[in-house]
C-alpha positions in Angstrom: 115.7 58.7 227.8 114.7 57.6 231.3 113.5 54.1 231.5 111.3 52.5 234.2 111.8 48.8 234.4 108.8 47.4 236.2 106.5 50.2 235.3 103.1 48.8 236.3 103.5 48.8 240.0 102.6 51.6 242.4 106.3 52.7 242.7 106.9 52.6 239.0 103.8 54.4 238.1 104.3 57.3 240.5 108.0 57.4 239.5 107.0 58.0 235.9 104.6 60.8 236.9 107.4 62.4 239.0 109.9 62.2 236.3 107.4 63.8 233.9 106.6 66.5 236.3 110.1 67.5 237.3 112.8 66.1 235.0 111.9 64.8 231.5 109.1 63.9 229.1 111.4 61.4 227.4 110.2 58.3 229.4 110.1 54.6 228.4 107.9 52.3 230.4 108.9 48.6 230.5 107.0 45.6 231.8 105.3 42.4 230.5 102.2 44.5 229.7 103.1 48.2 229.9 100.4 50.9 229.8 100.9 54.6 229.0 100.6 57.2 231.8 101.4 60.2 229.5 100.8 60.5 225.8 104.5 60.8 225.1 105.5 57.6 227.0 107.3 55.0 225.0 106.1 51.4 225.7 108.4 48.4 225.6 107.1 44.9 226.4 109.9 42.9 228.0 110.5 40.0 230.3 113.6 41.0 232.4 114.6 37.3 232.9 115.4 37.3 229.2 118.8 38.9 228.6 118.1 39.9 225.0 114.7 41.5 225.9 116.4 43.4 228.8 119.2 44.6 226.5 116.6 46.0 224.1 114.6 47.6 226.9 117.7 49.4 228.3 119.4 50.4 225.0 119.4 54.2 224.5 118.6 55.0 228.1 120.5 57.6 230.1 119.0 56.3 233.3 117.2 53.0 234.1 115.1 52.6 237.3 114.7 49.0 238.4 111.4 48.9 240.4 110.2 45.4 239.7 108.2 43.7 242.3 107.2 40.0 242.5 104.4 38.2 244.5 105.4 37.0 248.0 106.7 33.6 246.8 110.1 32.6 248.0 110.7 30.1 245.1 109.7 32.7 242.5 112.1 35.3 244.1 114.9 32.8 244.0 114.3 31.9 240.4 113.8 35.4 239.0 115.3 38.2 241.0 119.0 37.2 240.6 118.5 36.7 236.9 116.8 40.0 236.4 119.5 41.9 238.4 122.2 40.2 236.4 120.5 41.0 233.1 119.9 44.6 234.0 123.5 45.2 235.2 124.8 43.6 232.0 122.6 45.8 229.8 123.4 49.0 231.7 127.1 48.2 231.6 126.9 47.6 227.8 125.0 50.8 227.0 126.6 53.1 229.6 123.3 53.6 231.3 123.0 54.7 234.9 121.1 52.4 237.2 118.8 53.4 240.1 117.7 50.3 242.1 114.6 50.4 244.3 115.4 48.1 247.2 113.7 46.9 250.4 114.9 46.0 254.0 114.3 42.3 254.0 118.0 41.6 254.3 118.3 43.6 257.6 118.3 41.9 261.0 114.9 41.9 262.7 116.1 43.7 265.8 115.4 47.1 267.5 118.7 48.5 266.5 118.2 51.5 264.2 118.8 50.7 260.6 121.2 52.9 258.7 122.8 52.6 255.2 125.7 50.9 257.0 123.6 48.2 258.6 124.9 44.7 257.7 122.9 42.1 256.0 121.5 39.4 258.3 118.5 37.9 256.5 116.1 35.9 258.4 114.7 33.7 255.6 114.7 32.9 251.9 113.3 36.2 250.6 115.8 38.1 252.7 118.6 36.0 251.4 117.5 36.8 247.8 117.4 40.5 248.5 120.8 40.4 250.2 122.2 38.5 247.2 120.9 40.9 244.5 122.0 44.0 246.5 125.4 42.5 246.9 125.6 41.7 243.2 124.9 45.3 242.4 127.3 46.6 245.0 130.1 44.5 243.6 129.4 45.7 240.1 129.5 49.3 241.4 132.8 48.7 243.2 134.3 47.1 240.0 133.3 50.1 238.0 131.0 48.1 235.7 128.0 50.3 236.3 127.3 53.8 237.7 124.4 53.0 240.1 122.7 54.0 243.2 120.6 51.9 245.7 117.4 53.5 247.1 116.1 51.5 250.0 112.6 51.7 251.6 110.9 50.1 254.5 107.4 48.7 254.5 104.9 50.6 252.3 101.6 52.2 253.1 99.8 54.3 250.5 96.9 54.9 248.2 95.6 53.0 245.2 97.1 49.6 244.6 99.8 49.8 247.3 100.4 46.3 248.7 101.9 45.7 252.1 101.0 43.9 255.3 99.9 47.2 256.9 97.8 48.2 254.0 96.0 44.9 253.6 95.5 44.1 257.3 94.9 47.6 258.7 94.0 50.4 256.3 92.2 48.3 253.6 90.1 46.7 256.3 89.3 50.0 258.0 88.3 51.4 254.6 86.0 48.4 254.0 84.4 48.9 257.4 86.0 45.8 258.9 88.0 45.3 262.1 91.7 45.9 261.4 94.2 43.1 262.2 97.5 44.2 263.8 100.5 41.9 263.2 102.3 40.8 266.4 102.1 44.0 268.5 100.1 47.2 268.6 102.7 48.9 271.0 105.9 49.0 268.9 106.9 51.9 266.7 106.7 51.4 262.9 108.7 53.0 260.1 106.4 53.1 257.1 107.0 54.9 253.8 104.3 56.6 251.9 104.6 55.1 248.4 104.4 58.4 246.4 107.2 59.8 248.7 109.3 56.8 247.8 108.9 57.4 244.1 109.5 61.2 244.4 112.6 60.6 246.4 113.9 58.0 243.9 113.4 60.4 241.0 115.3 63.1 242.9 118.2 60.8 243.7 118.3 59.4 240.1 118.7 63.0 238.8 121.4 64.1 241.4 124.8 63.1 240.0 126.7 63.2 243.3 124.1 60.7 244.8 125.5 57.8 242.7 127.8 55.2 244.0 126.0 55.0 247.4 123.0 53.5 249.2 120.2 55.9 250.4 117.4 55.3 252.8 114.3 56.9 251.4 112.5 59.4 253.6 109.8 58.5 256.2 107.8 60.6 258.7 110.1 60.8 261.7 107.1 61.0 264.1 106.7 57.3 264.1 103.5 55.7 265.4 102.6 52.4 266.9 99.8 50.4 265.3 97.6 51.6 268.1 98.6 55.2 267.2 97.9 54.5 263.5 94.4 53.2 264.3 93.8 56.2 266.6 94.7 58.5 263.7 92.2 56.5 261.5 89.6 57.1 264.2 90.2 60.8 264.0 90.0 60.8 260.2 86.8 58.7 260.0 85.1 60.1 263.1 84.3 56.6 264.4 85.5 54.2 267.0 87.7 51.5 265.5 88.5 48.3 267.5 91.4 46.1 266.3 92.6 42.6 266.9 96.3 41.7 267.4 97.4 38.6 265.5 100.1 36.9 267.7 103.3 35.6 266.2 102.2 32.0 267.1 99.2 32.4 264.7 101.5 33.2 261.8 103.8 30.3 262.7 101.0 27.7 263.0 98.9 29.1 260.1 101.9 29.2 257.8 102.0 25.4 257.7 98.6 25.4 256.0 98.1 28.9 254.4 100.8 29.8 252.0 100.6 33.6 252.3 101.0 33.4 256.1 104.1 31.3 255.7 105.6 33.8 253.3 105.4 36.7 255.7 106.7 34.8 258.7 110.3 35.6 258.1 109.5 39.4 258.4 107.6 39.1 261.7 110.6 39.4 264.2 110.8 43.1 263.3 107.2 43.6 264.5 108.0 42.5 268.0 110.0 45.6 268.8 110.4 49.2 267.5 111.4 49.4 263.9 113.6 52.5 263.4 114.6 53.1 259.8 117.1 56.0 259.9 116.7 58.5 257.0 119.0 61.3 258.4 121.4 60.9 255.4 118.7 61.8 252.9 117.3 64.6 255.1 120.7 66.2 255.4 121.4 66.0 251.6 117.9 67.0 250.5 116.6 69.3 253.3 113.8 70.8 251.1 112.1 67.4 250.5 108.6 67.5 252.1 107.7 64.2 253.7 104.0 63.2 253.9 103.0 62.8 257.5 101.2 59.7 258.8 98.1 61.8 259.4 98.1 63.2 255.9 98.7 59.7 254.4 96.0 58.1 256.4 93.6 60.8 255.5 94.2 60.3 251.8 93.8 56.5 252.1 90.5 56.6 254.0 88.9 59.6 252.4 
């Protein structure tokens, strides 16, 4: 049994599809309101902040994939993520279940230094501190031998369907709607964006590779990184029309965050938009050389067409 904890999000849904395509039809989908993707899926309704519900959700699983996402709300993250991680670790340890944790980069410093799996945690705000804390909690459980686990870390998303990210909402969703895209902070710095189906495919592969456990892996991105200006230019080529964009300066987020909650919630992430964002995935590429990464042009074409 392979169990997806947090099965309703874009990562969890595509992960379930990839597991079914390539690894197993014995899949359990867990969330507050789970929905079947395949006829054979087993559904379990559970709140992962409840230790007993989490235990029941994990029981009988060979591998559990923790892919839960929460709205951009610092207080909610502080209340729920540490509790969920603790409950999942305890359940996996009790039942001898392997754990695959889908992580982000919020805990990394917002500098132009390339990010590798060895990059130290230097969070720039409340959400980053939460992510650093739960990643450290899992790393300590791994070192103590409590759980056989692996961390799969991804940078900012872009992707089809219900993919949510700053880039999707400000740039691609607006282009698709015929509106002027809004570029955060700078159009001239290189971005490392991960295509959400690639993230799920890579996580399924890692979760079914025994020697990948006990480590952190950066999930694969297109190495031909583009600036926001380059991403908009690619969108122009796909749509066949001229697209003008507006750059939103850092000061706007700083000032607006005092009055508009969502702007304040993304503010801690903005330093990484001032310079090139280089998310190094060479470790994954070396270990899994046959994995085909979706190019930015391919991804943008799928989103807009």
